[in-house]
C-alpha positions as CSV (number, residue, x, y, z in Angstrom):
1,M,-40.2,85.4,128.7
2,E,-39.8,88.3,131.1
3,F,-36.3,88.9,132.7
4,K,-36.4,90.2,136.2
5,F,-33.3,91.9,137.6
6,K,-32.6,90.8,141.2
7,S,-31.6,93.3,143.8
8,P,-28.3,92.8,145.6
9,K,-30.3,91.8,148.7
10,E,-32.2,89.1,146.7
11,K,-28.9,87.9,145.3
12,Y,-27.3,87.8,148.8
13,T,-30.3,85.9,150.2
14,E,-30.3,83.4,147.4
15,G,-26.6,82.9,147.8
16,V,-26.9,82.2,151.6
17,L,-29.8,79.9,151.0
18,N,-28.0,78.0,148.3
19,Y,-24.9,77.7,150.5
20,L,-27.0,76.3,153.4
21,L,-29.2,74.2,151.1
22,I,-32.4,75.7,152.5
23,K,-35.5,76.8,150.7
24,K,-36.7,80.4,151.4
25,E,-40.1,79.1,152.3
26,D,-38.5,77.0,155.1
27,L,-37.0,80.0,156.9
28,T,-38.3,81.1,160.3
29,E,-38.9,84.8,161.0
30,T,-35.7,84.9,163.1
31,E,-33.6,83.4,160.3
32,K,-35.1,85.9,157.8
33,E,-34.2,88.7,160.3
34,I,-30.7,87.4,160.6
35,I,-30.2,87.3,156.8
36,D,-31.6,90.8,156.5
37,Y,-29.4,92.1,159.3
38,S,-26.3,90.4,157.9
39,F,-27.0,91.9,154.5
40,S,-27.3,95.4,155.9
41,V,-24.0,95.0,157.8
42,L,-22.3,93.7,154.7
43,K,-23.8,96.6,152.6
44,E,-22.6,99.1,155.1
45,R,-19.1,97.7,155.2
46,L,-18.9,97.7,151.4
47,E,-19.9,101.3,151.3
48,D,-17.2,102.1,153.9
49,I,-14.7,100.2,151.7
50,K,-15.7,102.2,148.7
51,L,-15.3,105.5,150.5
52,L,-11.9,104.5,151.8
53,N,-10.8,103.4,148.3
54,D,-12.0,106.7,146.9
55,E,-9.9,108.4,149.6
56,V,-6.8,106.3,148.7
57,V,-7.2,107.3,145.1
58,R,-7.5,111.0,146.1
59,L,-4.4,110.8,148.3
60,S,-2.5,109.0,145.6
61,I,-3.2,111.7,143.1
62,E,-2.3,114.4,145.7
63,L,1.0,112.6,146.4
64,A,1.8,112.3,142.7
65,N,1.1,116.0,142.3
66,L,3.3,116.9,145.3
67,K,6.1,114.8,143.9
68,S,5.8,116.4,140.5
69,Y,5.8,119.8,142.1
70,N,8.9,119.0,144.1
71,D,10.7,117.6,140.9
72,D,9.9,120.8,139.1
73,K,11.5,122.9,141.9
74,D,14.7,120.9,141.5
75,Y,15.2,122.1,137.9
């Protein structure tokens, strides 16, 4: 038995189709384009969120370092 990993796009499409109770073969070209476009928008937003989360972590570390530096100056 061969195990095939599904791409995030395949998982997304499968999830949408399961939610709507539609078979992939029954989709029109327009519906396929809508699913593809919505996946690309979702993927772009997730990448934006990741970048913003990375920035939050960086700023948190910077803030902690500044607080530590200021505490050291008080002694």
